[in-house]
All heavy atoms as a GROMACS GRO file, in nm:
protein
  613
    1MET      N    1  -1.540  -0.676  -0.257
    1MET     CA    2  -1.397  -0.668  -0.236
    1MET      C    3  -1.332  -0.802  -0.267
    1MET      O    4  -1.226  -0.806  -0.328
    1MET     CB    5  -1.372  -0.625  -0.091
    1MET     CG    6  -1.231  -0.593  -0.063
    1MET     SD    7  -1.186  -0.448  -0.156
    1MET     CE    8  -1.015  -0.444  -0.130
    2GLU      N    9  -1.395  -0.908  -0.224
    2GLU     CA   10  -1.337  -1.040  -0.248
    2GLU      C   11  -1.329  -1.071  -0.397
    2GLU      O   12  -1.232  -1.130  -0.444
    2GLU     CB   13  -1.418  -1.147  -0.175
    2GLU     CG   14  -1.348  -1.279  -0.162
    2GLU     CD   15  -1.215  -1.271  -0.088
    2GLU    OE1   16  -1.204  -1.192   0.008
    2GLU    OE2   17  -1.122  -1.344  -0.125
    3HIS      N   18  -1.429  -1.031  -0.472
    3HIS     CA   19  -1.427  -1.052  -0.618
    3HIS      C   20  -1.310  -0.975  -0.680
    3HIS      O   21  -1.238  -1.028  -0.766
    3HIS     CB   22  -1.560  -1.008  -0.680
    3HIS     CG   23  -1.562  -1.022  -0.829
    3HIS    ND1   24  -1.568  -1.144  -0.891
    3HIS    CD2   25  -1.559  -0.930  -0.927
    3HIS    CE1   26  -1.567  -1.128  -1.021
    3HIS    NE2   27  -1.561  -0.996  -1.046
    4LEU      N   28  -1.290  -0.851  -0.639
    4LEU     CA   29  -1.178  -0.772  -0.691
    4LEU      C   30  -1.045  -0.836  -0.655
    4LEU      O   31  -0.953  -0.840  -0.737
    4LEU     CB   32  -1.186  -0.629  -0.636
    4LEU     CG   33  -1.076  -0.534  -0.682
    4LEU    CD1   34  -1.075  -0.521  -0.834
    4LEU    CD2   35  -1.095  -0.398  -0.617
    5ARG      N   36  -1.034  -0.888  -0.534
    5ARG     CA   37  -0.910  -0.954  -0.492
    5ARG      C   38  -0.880  -1.074  -0.582
    5ARG      O   39  -0.766  -1.095  -0.624
    5ARG     CB   40  -0.920  -0.997  -0.346
    5ARG     CG   41  -0.791  -1.061  -0.295
    5ARG     CD   42  -0.797  -1.093  -0.147
    5ARG     NE   43  -0.788  -0.968  -0.073
    5ARG     CZ   44  -0.880  -0.927   0.014
    5ARG    NH1   45  -0.984  -1.001   0.041
    5ARG    NH2   46  -0.865  -0.814   0.078
    6LEU      N   47  -0.981  -1.154  -0.613
    6LEU     CA   48  -0.961  -1.269  -0.701
    6LEU      C   49  -0.922  -1.225  -0.842
    6LEU      O   50  -0.836  -1.286  -0.905
    6LEU     CB   51  -1.088  -1.354  -0.706
    6LEU     CG   52  -1.123  -1.428  -0.578
    6LEU    CD1   53  -1.261  -1.492  -0.588
    6LEU    CD2   54  -1.018  -1.533  -0.545
    7THR      N   55  -0.985  -1.119  -0.890
    7THR     CA   56  -0.952  -1.067  -1.023
    7THR      C   57  -0.807  -1.019  -1.026
    7THR      O   58  -0.732  -1.049  -1.120
    7THR     CB   59  -1.046  -0.951  -1.061
    7THR    OG1   60  -1.180  -0.999  -1.060
    7THR    CG2   61  -1.013  -0.896  -1.197
    8MET      N   62  -0.766  -0.944  -0.924
    8MET     CA   63  -0.629  -0.894  -0.920
    8MET      C   64  -0.529  -1.009  -0.909
    8MET      O   65  -0.420  -1.002  -0.967
    8MET     CB   66  -0.612  -0.796  -0.803
    8MET     CG   67  -0.698  -0.672  -0.815
    8MET     SD   68  -0.674  -0.582  -0.969
    8MET     CE   69  -0.521  -0.498  -0.930
    9THR      N   70  -0.564  -1.114  -0.838
    9THR     CA   71  -0.476  -1.230  -0.828
    9THR      C   72  -0.457  -1.294  -0.965
    9THR      O   73  -0.346  -1.332  -1.002
    9THR     CB   74  -0.532  -1.332  -0.728
    9THR    OG1   75  -0.543  -1.269  -0.600
    9THR    CG2   76  -0.444  -1.455  -0.717
   10GLU      N   77  -0.566  -1.304  -1.042
   10GLU     CA   78  -0.556  -1.359  -1.177
   10GLU      C   79  -0.468  -1.272  -1.267
   10GLU      O   80  -0.404  -1.322  -1.359
   10GLU     CB   81  -0.695  -1.375  -1.240
   10GLU     CG   82  -0.772  -1.493  -1.187
   10GLU     CD   83  -0.702  -1.625  -1.214
   10GLU    OE1   84  -0.655  -1.648  -1.327
   10GLU    OE2   85  -0.693  -1.707  -1.120
   11LEU      N   86  -0.463  -1.144  -1.239
   11LEU     CA   87  -0.377  -1.052  -1.315
   11LEU      C   88  -0.235  -1.048  -1.260
   11LEU      O   89  -0.152  -0.971  -1.306
   11LEU     CB   90  -0.437  -0.910  -1.313
   11LEU     CG   91  -0.570  -0.895  -1.384
   11LEU    CD1   92  -0.628  -0.757  -1.358
   11LEU    CD2   93  -0.555  -0.922  -1.533
   12ARG      N   94  -0.210  -1.131  -1.159
   12ARG     CA   95  -0.079  -1.144  -1.094
   12ARG      C   96  -0.034  -1.015  -1.025
   12ARG      O   97   0.081  -0.976  -1.030
   12ARG     CB   98   0.026  -1.192  -1.194
   12ARG     CG   99  -0.005  -1.329  -1.248
   12ARG     CD  100   0.100  -1.378  -1.337
   12ARG     NE  101   0.062  -1.511  -1.385
   12ARG     CZ  102   0.125  -1.574  -1.478
   12ARG    NH1  103   0.232  -1.522  -1.533
   12ARG    NH2  104   0.085  -1.693  -1.516
   13VAL      N  105  -0.130  -0.951  -0.961
   13VAL     CA  106  -0.102  -0.832  -0.882
   13VAL      C  107  -0.093  -0.874  -0.736
   13VAL      O  108  -0.183  -0.941  -0.685
   13VAL     CB  109  -0.214  -0.726  -0.901
   13VAL    CG1  110  -0.192  -0.607  -0.809
   13VAL    CG2  111  -0.221  -0.682  -1.046
   14ALA      N  112   0.015  -0.837  -0.669
   14ALA     CA  113   0.030  -0.870  -0.528
   14ALA      C  114  -0.072  -0.790  -0.448
   14ALA      O  115  -0.095  -0.672  -0.475
   14ALA     CB  116   0.171  -0.836  -0.481
   15ASN      N  117  -0.136  -0.853  -0.353
   15ASN     CA  118  -0.234  -0.782  -0.270
   15ASN      C  119  -0.220  -0.824  -0.125
   15ASN      O  120  -0.158  -0.924  -0.094
   15ASN     CB  121  -0.377  -0.804  -0.321
   15ASN     CG  122  -0.418  -0.949  -0.318
   15ASN    OD1  123  -0.425  -1.009  -0.212
   15ASN    ND2  124  -0.447  -1.006  -0.434
   16VAL      N  125  -0.276  -0.742  -0.038
   16VAL     CA  126  -0.274  -0.772   0.105
   16VAL      C  127  -0.415  -0.807   0.149
   16VAL      O  128  -0.512  -0.757   0.094
   16VAL     CB  129  -0.219  -0.655   0.188
   16VAL    CG1  130  -0.073  -0.628   0.156
   16VAL    CG2  131  -0.300  -0.530   0.168
   17ARG      N  132  -0.426  -0.895   0.247
   17ARG     CA  133  -0.558  -0.940   0.295
   17ARG      C  134  -0.619  -0.844   0.397
   17ARG      O  135  -0.738  -0.827   0.402
   17ARG     CB  136  -0.545  -1.078   0.359
   17ARG     CG  137  -0.495  -1.185   0.269
   17ARG     CD  138  -0.596  -1.248   0.179
   17ARG     NE  139  -0.717  -1.292   0.248
   17ARG     CZ  140  -0.831  -1.310   0.186
   17ARG    NH1  141  -0.842  -1.290   0.059
   17ARG    NH2  142  -0.937  -1.349   0.252
   18THR      N  143  -0.536  -0.783   0.479
   18THR     CA  144  -0.586  -0.700   0.586
   18THR      C  145  -0.639  -0.568   0.530
   18THR      O  146  -0.577  -0.507   0.445
   18THR     CB  147  -0.475  -0.672   0.689
   18THR    OG1  148  -0.422  -0.797   0.732
   18THR    CG2  149  -0.527  -0.594   0.808
   19GLN      N  150  -0.754  -0.526   0.580
   19GLN     CA  151  -0.816  -0.402   0.536
   19GLN      C  152  -0.840  -0.312   0.658
   19GLN      O  153  -0.876  -0.360   0.764
   19GLN     CB  154  -0.950  -0.429   0.469
   19GLN     CG  155  -0.941  -0.518   0.348
   19GLN     CD  156  -1.079  -0.550   0.295
   19GLN    OE1  157  -1.167  -0.466   0.295
   19GLN    NE2  158  -1.097  -0.673   0.253
   20VAL      N  159  -0.819  -0.184   0.637
   20VAL     CA  160  -0.845  -0.086   0.743
   20VAL      C  161  -0.928   0.025   0.682
   20VAL      O  162  -0.889   0.084   0.581
   20VAL     CB  163  -0.714  -0.028   0.801
   20VAL    CG1  164  -0.743   0.071   0.911
   20VAL    CG2  165  -0.624  -0.140   0.851
   21ALA      N  166  -1.043   0.053   0.742
   21ALA     CA  167  -1.128   0.162   0.694
   21ALA      C  168  -1.098   0.286   0.777
   21ALA      O  169  -1.127   0.290   0.897
   21ALA     CB  170  -1.275   0.124   0.706
   22LEU      N  171  -1.038   0.386   0.714
   22LEU     CA  172  -1.005   0.510   0.783
   22LEU      C  173  -1.096   0.620   0.731
   22LEU      O  174  -1.126   0.627   0.612
   22LEU     CB  175  -0.858   0.548   0.759
   22LEU     CG  176  -0.756   0.449   0.811
   22LEU    CD1  177  -0.616   0.489   0.766
   22LEU    CD2  178  -0.762   0.437   0.961
   23SER      N  179  -1.139   0.706   0.820
   23SER     CA  180  -1.227   0.817   0.786
   23SER      C  181  -1.144   0.944   0.765
   23SER      O  182  -1.059   0.978   0.848
   23SER     CB  183  -1.328   0.841   0.898
   23SER     OG  184  -1.394   0.964   0.879
   24ALA      N  185  -1.171   1.015   0.657
   24ALA     CA  186  -1.101   1.142   0.632
   24ALA      C  187  -1.137   1.246   0.738
   24ALA      O  188  -1.063   1.340   0.760
   24ALA     CB  189  -1.136   1.194   0.493
   25PHE      N  190  -1.250   1.229   0.804
   25PHE     CA  191  -1.295   1.327   0.904
   25PHE      C  192  -1.237   1.301   1.043
   25PHE      O  193  -1.210   1.395   1.117
   25PHE     CB  194  -1.448   1.329   0.911
   25PHE     CG  195  -1.510   1.375   0.784
   25PHE    CD1  196  -1.573   1.285   0.700
   25PHE    CD2  197  -1.506   1.508   0.745
   25PHE    CE1  198  -1.631   1.326   0.582
   25PHE    CE2  199  -1.563   1.551   0.627
   25PHE     CZ  200  -1.626   1.460   0.545
   26THR      N  201  -1.221   1.174   1.080
   26THR     CA  202  -1.180   1.145   1.217
   26THR      C  203  -1.041   1.084   1.231
   26THR      O  204  -0.986   1.085   1.340
   26THR     CB  205  -1.281   1.049   1.284
   26THR    OG1  206  -1.285   0.927   1.209
   26THR    CG2  207  -1.419   1.111   1.291
   27ASP      N  208  -0.985   1.031   1.124
   27ASP     CA  209  -0.859   0.957   1.135
   27ASP      C  210  -0.739   1.028   1.075
   27ASP      O  211  -0.632   0.970   1.062
   27ASP     CB  212  -0.874   0.819   1.071
   27ASP     CG  213  -0.978   0.735   1.144
   27ASP    OD1  214  -0.979   0.740   1.268
   27ASP    OD2  215  -1.056   0.666   1.078
   28PHE      N  216  -0.756   1.154   1.036
   28PHE     CA  217  -0.645   1.233   0.983
   28PHE      C  218  -0.649   1.372   1.044
   28PHE      O  219  -0.755   1.429   1.062
   28PHE     CB  220  -0.654   1.246   0.830
   28PHE     CG  221  -0.634   1.116   0.758
   28PHE    CD1  222  -0.742   1.035   0.729
   28PHE    CD2  223  -0.508   1.075   0.719
   28PHE    CE1  224  -0.725   0.914   0.662
   28PHE    CE2  225  -0.490   0.955   0.653
   28PHE     CZ  226  -0.598   0.875   0.625
   29GLU      N  227  -0.531   1.425   1.076
   29GLU     CA  228  -0.520   1.564   1.122
   29GLU      C  229  -0.464   1.645   1.006
   29GLU      O  230  -0.351   1.623   0.963
   29GLU     CB  231  -0.426   1.574   1.241
   29GLU     CG  232  -0.484   1.524   1.371
   29GLU     CD  233  -0.387   1.546   1.487
   29GLU    OE1  234  -0.300   1.634   1.477
   29GLU    OE2  235  -0.400   1.471   1.584
   30ILE      N  236  -0.544   1.736   0.954
   30ILE     CA  237  -0.501   1.821   0.844
   30ILE      C  238  -0.515   1.965   0.891
   30ILE      O  239  -0.626   2.018   0.902
   30ILE     CB  240  -0.584   1.795   0.717
   30ILE    CG1  241  -0.572   1.648   0.678
   30ILE    CG2  242  -0.540   1.888   0.604
   30ILE    CD1  243  -0.662   1.605   0.564
   31THR      N  244  -0.403   2.028   0.922
   31THR     CA  245  -0.405   2.166   0.971
   31THR      C  246  -0.390   2.266   0.857
   31THR      O  247  -0.441   2.377   0.865
   31THR     CB  248  -0.294   2.189   1.074
   31THR    OG1  249  -0.170   2.150   1.017
   31THR    CG2  250  -0.320   2.106   1.200
   32ASP      N  251  -0.319   2.226   0.751
   32ASP     CA  252  -0.299   2.313   0.635
   32ASP      C  253  -0.328   2.231   0.510
   32ASP      O  254  -0.258   2.134   0.482
   32ASP     CB  255  -0.155   2.364   0.633
   32ASP     CG  256  -0.126   2.457   0.516
   32ASP    OD1  257  -0.216   2.480   0.433
   32ASP    OD2  258  -0.012   2.507   0.508
   33PRO      N  259  -0.431   2.267   0.432
   33PRO     CA  260  -0.466   2.189   0.314
   33PRO      C  261  -0.354   2.177   0.211
   33PRO      O  262  -0.353   2.086   0.129
   33PRO     CB  263  -0.586   2.264   0.255
   33PRO     CG  264  -0.642   2.342   0.368
   33PRO     CD  265  -0.525   2.375   0.456
   34ALA      N  266  -0.257   2.267   0.215
   34ALA     CA  267  -0.145   2.262   0.121
   34ALA      C  268  -0.036   2.164   0.165
   34ALA      O  269   0.055   2.134   0.088
   34ALA     CB  270  -0.086   2.402   0.104
   35GLU      N  271  -0.044   2.116   0.288
   35GLU     CA  272   0.057   2.025   0.343
   35GLU      C  273  -0.004   1.888   0.369
   35GLU      O  274  -0.123   1.876   0.392
   35GLU     CB  275   0.112   2.080   0.475
   35GLU     CG  276   0.183   2.213   0.462
   35GLU     CD  277   0.311   2.201   0.381
   35GLU    OE1  278   0.381   2.099   0.394
   35GLU    OE2  279   0.341   2.296   0.305
   36PRO      N  280   0.080   1.782   0.366
   36PRO     CA  281   0.028   1.649   0.399
   36PRO      C  282  -0.022   1.646   0.544
   36PRO      O  283   0.035   1.712   0.630
   36PRO     CB  284   0.148   1.556   0.382
   36PRO     CG  285   0.254   1.637   0.316
   36PRO     CD  286   0.221   1.781   0.332
   37GLY      N  287  -0.124   1.570   0.566
   37GLY     CA  288  -0.177   1.556   0.702
   37GLY      C  289  -0.104   1.447   0.779
   37GLY      O  290  -0.010   1.385   0.730
   38VAL      N  291  -0.150   1.425   0.900
   38VAL     CA  292  -0.095   1.322   0.988
   38VAL      C  293  -0.205   1.220   1.014
   38VAL      O  294  -0.318   1.257   1.047
   38VAL     CB  295  -0.047   1.384   1.121
   38VAL    CG1  296   0.001   1.277   1.217
   38VAL    CG2  297   0.061   1.487   1.096
   39ILE      N  298  -0.172   1.092   0.997
   39ILE     CA  299  -0.271   0.988   1.022
   39ILE      C  300  -0.285   0.969   1.173
   39ILE      O  301  -0.186   0.962   1.245
   39ILE     CB  302  -0.234   0.855   0.952
   39ILE    CG1  303  -0.345   0.753   0.970
   39ILE    CG2  304  -0.102   0.802   1.001
   39ILE    CD1  305  -0.329   0.630   0.886
   40THR      N  306  -0.408   0.968   1.221
   40THR     CA  307  -0.436   0.952   1.364
   40THR      C  308  -0.547   0.849   1.383
   40THR      O  309  -0.659   0.885   1.418
   40THR     CB  310  -0.476   1.086   1.428
   40THR    OG1  311  -0.587   1.139   1.356
   40THR    CG2  312  -0.363   1.186   1.427
   41PRO      N  313  -0.518   0.722   1.355
   41PRO     CA  314  -0.623   0.620   1.368
   41PRO      C  315  -0.664   0.601   1.514
   41PRO      O  316  -0.586   0.629   1.606
   41PRO     CB  317  -0.557   0.494   1.313
   41PRO     CG  318  -0.412   0.514   1.338
   41PRO     CD  319  -0.389   0.662   1.324
   42GLY      N  320  -0.785   0.554   1.533
   42GLY     CA  321  -0.831   0.522   1.668
   42GLY      C  322  -0.757   0.400   1.720
   42GLY      O  323  -0.702   0.321   1.644
   43GLU      N  324  -0.756   0.386   1.852
   43GLU     CA  325  -0.685   0.273   1.914
   43GLU      C  326  -0.736   0.139   1.861
   43GLU      O  327  -0.659   0.044   1.846
   43GLU     CB  328  -0.699   0.278   2.066
   43GLU     CG  329  -0.615   0.385   2.131
   43GLU     CD  330  -0.624   0.378   2.283
   43GLU    OE1  331  -0.642   0.268   2.337
   43GLU    OE2  332  -0.613   0.484   2.345
   44HIS      N  333  -0.866   0.132   1.832
   44HIS     CA  334  -0.923   0.007   1.783
   44HIS      C  335  -0.875  -0.028   1.642
   44HIS      O  336  -0.883  -0.143   1.600
   44HIS     CB  337  -1.076   0.013   1.786
   44HIS     CG  338  -1.133   0.115   1.692
   44HIS    ND1  339  -1.128   0.250   1.717
   44HIS    CD2  340  -1.194   0.100   1.572
   44HIS    CE1  341  -1.184   0.315   1.615
   44HIS    NE2  342  -1.225   0.226   1.527
   45GLN      N  343  -0.822   0.068   1.567
   45GLN     CA  344  -0.776   0.044   1.431
   45GLN      C  345  -0.627   0.014   1.423
   45GLN      O  346  -0.581  -0.040   1.323
   45GLN     CB  347  -0.808   0.165   1.343
   45GLN     CG  348  -0.955   0.188   1.325
   45GLN     CD  349  -0.982   0.322   1.262
   45GLN    OE1  350  -0.927   0.422   1.305
   45GLN    NE2  351  -1.065   0.323   1.160
   46GLU      N  352  -0.553   0.050   1.525
   46GLU     CA  353  -0.408   0.037   1.519
   46GLU      C  354  -0.358  -0.106   1.494
   46GLU      O  355  -0.269  -0.126   1.412
   46GLU     CB  356  -0.344   0.095   1.645
   46GLU     CG  357  -0.346   0.247   1.643
   46GLU     CD  358  -0.272   0.308   1.760
   46GLU    OE1  359  -0.170   0.251   1.803
   46GLU    OE2  360  -0.318   0.414   1.808
   47PRO      N  361  -0.412  -0.210   1.559
   47PRO     CA  362  -0.362  -0.345   1.531
   47PRO      C  363  -0.380  -0.386   1.384
   47PRO      O  364  -0.288  -0.441   1.323
   47PRO     CB  365  -0.445  -0.435   1.623
   47PRO     CG  366  -0.490  -0.346   1.733
   47PRO     CD  367  -0.509  -0.212   1.670
   48ALA      N  368  -0.496  -0.356   1.326
   48ALA     CA  369  -0.519  -0.391   1.186
   48ALA      C  370  -0.430  -0.307   1.094
   48ALA      O  371  -0.380  -0.357   0.992
   48ALA     CB  372  -0.665  -0.372   1.149
   49LEU      N  373  -0.408  -0.181   1.128
   49LEU     CA  374  -0.323  -0.094   1.047
   49LEU      C  375  -0.179  -0.144   1.049
   49LEU      O  376  -0.113  -0.151   0.944
   49LEU     CB  377  -0.331   0.049   1.098
   49LEU     CG  378  -0.256   0.155   1.018
   49LEU    CD1  379  -0.304   0.159   0.874
   49LEU    CD2  380  -0.273   0.291   1.082
   50VAL      N  381  -0.130  -0.182   1.166
   50VAL     CA  382   0.006  -0.236   1.176
   50VAL      C  383   0.018  -0.366   1.097
   50VAL      O  384   0.115  -0.387   1.024
   50VAL     CB  385   0.045  -0.258   1.324
   50VAL    CG1  386   0.173  -0.339   1.337
   50VAL    CG2  387   0.060  -0.123   1.394
   51GLU      N  388  -0.082  -0.452   1.106
   51GLU     CA  389  -0.080  -0.578   1.032
   51GLU      C  390  -0.079  -0.553   0.882
   51GLU      O  391  -0.004  -0.616   0.807
   51GLU     CB  392  -0.201  -0.664   1.070
   51GLU     CG  393  -0.201  -0.800   1.006
   51GLU     CD  394  -0.318  -0.886   1.052
   51GLU    OE1  395  -0.379  -0.857   1.157
   51GLU    OE2  396  -0.347  -0.983   0.981
   52MET      N  397  -0.162  -0.459   0.835
   52MET     CA  398  -0.167  -0.427   0.693
   52MET      C  399  -0.032  -0.372   0.644
   52MET      O  400   0.019  -0.413   0.540
   52MET     CB  401  -0.277  -0.326   0.663
   52MET     CG  402  -0.289  -0.292   0.515
   52MET     SD  403  -0.399  -0.156   0.482
   52MET     CE  404  -0.304  -0.018   0.544
   53LEU      N  405   0.027  -0.280   0.720
   53LEU     CA  406   0.156  -0.224   0.681
   53LEU      C  407   0.266  -0.330   0.683
   53LEU      O  408   0.356  -0.329   0.598
   53LEU     CB  409   0.192  -0.106   0.771
   53LEU     CG  410   0.101   0.017   0.752
   53LEU    CD1  411   0.135   0.123   0.856
   53LEU    CD2  412   0.111   0.072   0.612
   54ASP      N  413   0.260  -0.423   0.777
   54ASP     CA  414   0.356  -0.535   0.779
   54ASP      C  415   0.344  -0.618   0.652
   54ASP      O  416   0.444  -0.662   0.595
   54ASP     CB  417   0.336  -0.623   0.902
   54ASP     CG  418   0.387  -0.559   1.030
   54ASP    OD1  419   0.462  -0.459   1.022
   54ASP    OD2  420   0.350  -0.609   1.139
   55GLU      N  421   0.221  -0.641   0.605
   55GLU     CA  422   0.200  -0.716   0.481
   55GLU      C  423   0.255  -0.640   0.362
   55GLU      O  424   0.318  -0.700   0.273
   55GLU     CB  425   0.051  -0.744   0.461
   55GLU     CG  426  -0.007  -0.844   0.558
   55GLU     CD  427  -0.156  -0.864   0.539
   55GLU    OE1  428  -0.206  -0.849   0.426
   55GLU    OE2  429  -0.224  -0.894   0.638
   56VAL      N  430   0.234  -0.510   0.357
   56VAL     CA  431   0.287  -0.428   0.247
   56VAL      C  432   0.440  -0.432   0.247
   56VAL      O  433   0.503  -0.448   0.142
   56VAL     CB  434   0.236  -0.282   0.257
   56VAL    CG1  435   0.308  -0.192   0.159
   56VAL    CG2  436   0.086  -0.277   0.233
   57ILE      N  437   0.500  -0.422   0.364
   57ILE     CA  438   0.646  -0.428   0.375
   57ILE      C  439   0.698  -0.564   0.331
   57ILE      O  440   0.798  -0.574   0.259
   57ILE     CB  441   0.692  -0.394   0.518
   57ILE    CG1  442   0.667  -0.245   0.546
   57ILE    CG2  443   0.839  -0.429   0.540
   57ILE    CD1  444   0.680  -0.206   0.692
   58ALA      N  445   0.629  -0.670   0.371
   58ALA     CA  446   0.670  -0.806   0.331
   58ALA      C  447   0.666  -0.822   0.180
   58ALA      O  448   0.760  -0.876   0.119
   58ALA     CB  449   0.582  -0.911   0.400
   59TRP      N  450   0.559  -0.774   0.116
   59TRP     CA  451   0.550  -0.781  -0.030
   59TRP      C  452   0.659  -0.696  -0.094
   59TRP      O  453   0.720  -0.735  -0.194
   59TRP     CB  454   0.413  -0.734  -0.079
   59TRP     CG  455   0.311  -0.842  -0.088
   59TRP    CD1  456   0.195  -0.852  -0.017
   59TRP    CD2  457   0.313  -0.956  -0.174
   59TRP    NE1  458   0.127  -0.965  -0.053
   59TRP    CE2  459   0.197  -1.031  -0.150
   59TRP    CE3  460   0.404  -1.004  -0.269
   59TRP    CZ2  461   0.169  -1.149  -0.216
   59TRP    CZ3  462   0.374  -1.122  -0.335
   59TRP    CH2  463   0.258  -1.193  -0.308
   60SER      N  464   0.685  -0.579  -0.038
   60SER     CA  465   0.788  -0.491  -0.092
   60SER      C  466   0.924  -0.559  -0.090
   60SER      O  467   0.998  -0.555  -0.189
   60SER     CB  468   0.792  -0.362  -0.011
   60SER     OG  469   0.896  -0.279  -0.054
   61ARG      N  470   0.956  -0.623   0.020
   61ARG     CA  471   1.084  -0.694   0.030
   61ARG      C  472   1.089  -0.814  -0.064
   61ARG      O  473   1.191  -0.840  -0.128
   61ARG     CB  474   1.108  -0.738   0.173
   61ARG     CG  475   1.139  -0.623   0.265
   61ARG     CD  476   1.162  -0.668   0.406
   61ARG     NE  477   1.195  -0.552   0.490
   61ARG     CZ  478   1.167  -0.544   0.617
   61ARG    NH1  479   1.109  -0.645   0.680
   61ARG    NH2  480   1.199  -0.437   0.684
   62ALA      N  481   0.979  -0.886  -0.073
   62ALA     CA  482   0.976  -1.004  -0.159
   62ALA      C  483   0.990  -0.968  -0.307
   62ALA      O  484   1.050  -1.042  -0.384
   62ALA     CB  485   0.845  -1.081  -0.137
   63LEU      N  486   0.937  -0.854  -0.347
   63LEU     CA  487   0.939  -0.814  -0.488
   63LEU      C  488   1.057  -0.724  -0.524
   63LEU      O  489   1.072  -0.685  -0.639
   63LEU     CB  490   0.807  -0.745  -0.523
   63LEU     CG  491   0.683  -0.834  -0.510
   63LEU    CD1  492   0.556  -0.751  -0.532
   63LEU    CD2  493   0.689  -0.950  -0.608
   64LYS      N  494   1.142  -0.691  -0.427
   64LYS     CA  495   1.254  -0.600  -0.452
   64LYS      C  496   1.345  -0.650  -0.563
   64LYS      O  497   1.382  -0.574  -0.653
   64LYS     CB  498   1.334  -0.579  -0.324
   64LYS     CG  499   1.446  -0.480  -0.339
   64LYS     CD  500   1.518  -0.458  -0.207
   64LYS     CE  501   1.628  -0.354  -0.225
   64LYS     NZ  502   1.696  -0.327  -0.099
   65SER      N  503   1.382  -0.776  -0.560
   65SER     CA  504   1.472  -0.828  -0.663
   65SER      C  505   1.405  -0.827  -0.801
   65SER      O  506   1.471  -0.802  -0.901
   65SER     CB  507   1.519  -0.970  -0.628
   65SER     OG  508   1.408  -1.058  -0.621
   66LEU      N  509   1.276  -0.849  -0.804
   66LEU     CA  510   1.204  -0.845  -0.932
   66LEU      C  511   1.202  -0.704  -0.989
   66LEU      O  512   1.223  -0.683  -1.108
   66LEU     CB  513   1.061  -0.897  -0.913
   66LEU     CG  514   0.974  -0.903  -1.038
   66LEU    CD1  515   1.037  -0.994  -1.142
   66LEU    CD2  516   0.836  -0.951  -1.002
   67ARG      N  517   1.179  -0.603  -0.903
   67ARG     CA  518   1.181  -0.464  -0.949
   67ARG      C  519   1.317  -0.428  -1.006
   67ARG      O  520   1.328  -0.362  -1.108
   67ARG     CB  521   1.144  -0.369  -0.835
   67ARG     CG  522   0.999  -0.370  -0.798
   67ARG     CD  523   0.963  -0.255  -0.705
   67ARG     NE  524   1.048  -0.248  -0.586
   67ARG     CZ  525   1.023  -0.310  -0.472
   67ARG    NH1  526   0.916  -0.385  -0.459
   67ARG    NH2  527   1.105  -0.297  -0.368
   68GLY      N  528   1.424  -0.472  -0.940
   68GLY     CA  529   1.558  -0.443  -0.988
   68GLY      C  530   1.586  -0.509  -1.122
   68GLY      O  531   1.646  -0.448  -1.211
   69ALA      N  532   1.540  -0.631  -1.139
   69ALA     CA  533   1.560  -0.702  -1.265
   69ALA      C  534   1.485  -0.635  -1.379
   69ALA      O  535   1.537  -0.622  -1.490
   69ALA     CB  536   1.516  -0.848  -1.251
   70ILE      N  537   1.364  -0.590  -1.352
   70ILE     CA  538   1.285  -0.523  -1.455
   70ILE      C  539   1.347  -0.389  -1.491
   70ILE      O  540   1.360  -0.353  -1.608
   70ILE     CB  541   1.139  -0.506  -1.410
   70ILE    CG1  542   1.071  -0.643  -1.404
   70ILE    CG2  543   1.063  -0.412  -1.502
   70ILE    CD1  544   0.934  -0.642  -1.341
   71ALA      N  545   1.391  -0.313  -1.390
   71ALA     CA  546   1.451  -0.181  -1.415
   71ALA      C  547   1.578  -0.193  -1.496
   71ALA      O  548   1.603  -0.112  -1.585
   71ALA     CB  549   1.478  -0.110  -1.283
   72SER      N  550   1.659  -0.294  -1.469
   72SER     CA  551   1.785  -0.309  -1.543
   72SER      C  552   1.761  -0.360  -1.684
   72SER      O  553   1.845  -0.340  -1.772
   72SER     CB  554   1.881  -0.401  -1.468
   72SER     OG  555   1.827  -0.532  -1.461
   73ALA      N  556   1.647  -0.424  -1.710
   73ALA     CA  557   1.617  -0.475  -1.844
   73ALA      C  558   1.553  -0.369  -1.933
   73ALA      O  559   1.550  -0.384  -2.054
   73ALA     CB  560   1.524  -0.596  -1.833
   74GLU      N  561   1.502  -0.260  -1.875
   74GLU     CA  562   1.437  -0.156  -1.954
   74GLU      C  563   1.539  -0.070  -2.025
   74GLU      O  564   1.643  -0.038  -1.970
   74GLU     CB  565   1.353  -0.064  -1.864
   74GLU     CG  566   1.234  -0.129  -1.803
   74GLU     CD  567   1.158  -0.035  -1.711
   74GLU    OE1  568   1.208   0.075  -1.683
   74GLU    OE2  569   1.051  -0.074  -1.665
   75PRO      N  570   1.507  -0.030  -2.149
   75PRO     CA  571   1.595   0.066  -2.218
   75PRO      C  572   1.596   0.198  -2.141
   75PRO      O  573   1.500   0.233  -2.075
   75PRO     CB  574   1.531   0.083  -2.354
   75PRO     CG  575   1.436  -0.030  -2.370
   75PRO     CD  576   1.400  -0.076  -2.231
   76GLU      N  577   1.705   0.272  -2.150
   76GLU     CA  578   1.721   0.398  -2.077
   76GLU      C  579   1.609   0.496  -2.109
   76GLU      O  580   1.560   0.567  -2.022
   76GLU     CB  581   1.856   0.462  -2.112
   76GLU     CG  582   1.895   0.577  -2.023
   76GLU     CD  583   1.914   0.536  -1.878
   76GLU    OE1  584   1.963   0.426  -1.852
   76GLU    OE2  585   1.880   0.617  -1.789
   77ALA      N  586   1.562   0.502  -2.232
   77ALA     CA  587   1.457   0.596  -2.273
   77ALA      C  588   1.326   0.567  -2.202
   77ALA      O  589   1.249   0.659  -2.170
   77ALA     CB  590   1.438   0.593  -2.424
   78VAL      N  591   1.297   0.441  -2.173
   78VAL     CA  592   1.172   0.405  -2.106
   78VAL      C  593   1.174   0.450  -1.962
   78VAL      O  594   1.073   0.494  -1.907
   78VAL     CB  595   1.148   0.252  -2.116
   78VAL    CG1  596   1.026   0.211  -2.035
   78VAL    CG2  597   1.134   0.212  -2.261
   79ARG      N  598   1.288   0.442  -1.895
   79ARG     CA  599   1.299   0.480  -1.754
   79ARG      C  600   1.291   0.631  -1.734
   79ARG      O  601   1.256   0.677  -1.628
   79ARG     CB  602   1.430   0.429  -1.694
   79ARG     CG  603   1.423   0.281  -1.663
   79ARG     CD  604   1.546   0.239  -1.591
   79ARG     NE  605   1.629   0.172  -1.690
   79ARG     CZ  606   1.757   0.149  -1.678
   79ARG    NH1  607   1.822   0.192  -1.574
   79ARG    NH2  608   1.823   0.085  -1.770
   80ALA      N  609   1.324   0.708  -1.831
   80ALA     CA  610   1.324   0.855  -1.816
   80ALA      C  611   1.190   0.914  -1.816
   80ALA      O  612   1.091   0.888  -1.787
   80ALA     CB  613   1.404   0.917  -1.930
   0.00000   0.00000   0.00000
């Protein structure tokens, strides 16, 4: 994982440090396979999950102006 993180950094991809391992069997409630499930992490995973989501939100806010600049510079045909 650390090697991939370094590679992505060299490619200038924003990444988060916090990792959360969720199990499809125990950490999600899926009552209907045609509908999205509900995430139900264990209590021991919640602090790391909150930290990871906080990092994603921080990156999202930091890169918002860059996304807007790129979108406005693209020709209309590319955005469609």
